C-alpha positions as CSV (number, residue, x, y, z in Angstrom):
1,X,151.8,-67.7,-221.7
2,X,150.3,-64.7,-223.6
3,X,151.4,-61.3,-223.6
4,X,148.3,-60.0,-221.9
5,X,148.4,-62.5,-218.9
6,X,151.8,-61.6,-218.3
7,X,150.8,-57.8,-218.1
8,X,147.8,-58.3,-215.8
9,X,150.3,-61.0,-213.5
10,X,152.5,-57.9,-213.3
11,X,149.7,-55.4,-212.4
12,X,148.7,-58.0,-209.9
13,X,152.3,-58.3,-208.3
14,X,152.9,-54.2,-208.0
15,X,149.9,-54.0,-206.5
16,X,151.0,-57.0,-203.6
17,X,154.2,-55.0,-203.3
18,X,152.4,-52.5,-202.4
19,X,149.7,-53.8,-200.0
20,X,149.8,-53.6,-195.9
21,X,148.3,-56.7,-194.6
22,X,145.8,-55.2,-191.9
23,X,146.0,-56.0,-188.1
24,X,143.8,-59.1,-187.7
25,X,143.4,-60.7,-191.4
26,X,144.0,-64.0,-191.5
27,X,143.2,-67.0,-193.3
28,X,142.0,-67.6,-196.6
29,X,141.1,-64.4,-198.2
30,X,140.9,-61.9,-201.5
31,X,138.9,-59.4,-203.0
32,X,137.9,-59.1,-206.8
33,X,139.4,-55.0,-207.6
34,X,138.1,-53.5,-210.9
35,X,140.8,-51.0,-212.0
36,X,140.4,-48.0,-214.4
37,X,143.8,-46.7,-216.2
38,X,144.8,-44.2,-218.7
39,X,148.0,-45.5,-221.1
40,X,150.3,-44.1,-219.2
41,X,149.3,-46.3,-216.2
42,X,148.2,-44.1,-213.9
43,X,144.9,-45.2,-212.0
44,X,141.6,-42.9,-212.0
45,X,139.6,-45.5,-210.1
46,X,139.3,-48.3,-207.9
47,X,137.0,-50.0,-207.0
48,X,137.1,-53.5,-204.7
49,X,133.9,-56.1,-204.7
50,X,133.4,-59.5,-203.8
51,X,135.9,-59.9,-200.8
52,X,135.9,-63.2,-199.4
53,X,137.4,-64.3,-195.4
54,X,137.8,-60.2,-194.9
55,X,136.6,-57.5,-193.4
56,X,136.2,-53.6,-194.2
57,X,139.5,-53.0,-193.6
58,X,140.8,-55.6,-196.0
59,X,138.6,-53.7,-198.7
60,X,140.4,-50.1,-197.6
61,X,143.6,-51.6,-197.7
62,X,143.4,-53.2,-201.2
63,X,142.4,-49.9,-202.9
64,X,145.1,-48.3,-201.2
65,X,147.7,-50.8,-202.6
66,X,146.4,-50.4,-205.7
67,X,146.5,-46.2,-205.8
68,X,150.2,-46.6,-203.9
69,X,150.8,-48.6,-207.4
70,X,150.1,-46.4,-209.7
71,X,151.6,-45.9,-212.1
72,X,150.9,-49.3,-213.3
73,X,153.0,-51.3,-215.3
74,X,153.3,-50.2,-219.1
75,X,151.3,-52.4,-221.4
76,X,154.0,-54.7,-223.8
77,X,152.5,-54.1,-226.8
78,X,149.5,-50.9,-227.0
79,X,147.3,-53.9,-228.3
80,X,147.4,-55.3,-224.9
81,X,146.3,-52.5,-223.2
82,X,143.2,-52.1,-221.4
83,X,141.8,-49.3,-219.7
84,X,139.6,-51.2,-217.1
85,X,140.6,-54.5,-216.1
86,X,139.6,-56.9,-213.3
87,X,142.1,-58.4,-211.1
88,X,141.5,-61.0,-208.0
89,X,143.8,-59.8,-205.7
90,X,145.3,-62.7,-203.1
91,X,148.6,-62.1,-201.7
92,X,150.7,-65.0,-200.6
93,X,151.5,-64.9,-197.3
């Protein structure tokens, strides 16, 4: 596994730890999330799109989780940092 995939997984895990599941959400769900960040990991913009199996409440809860997760984990190497990343948010459980 490369540094880039480890870095993206660390970001995804931090977002998932900050997520509060809205009432009424069950089954198979997930969202594509585009995150803009600065090198310090501070989130400057979040765009949640393509949610599957969820409602507007799911979209809002995922956006809030990304904002609570700021600052995101630091890149293990400056060459791995990306100011704009897309993750697929699909929490376990």
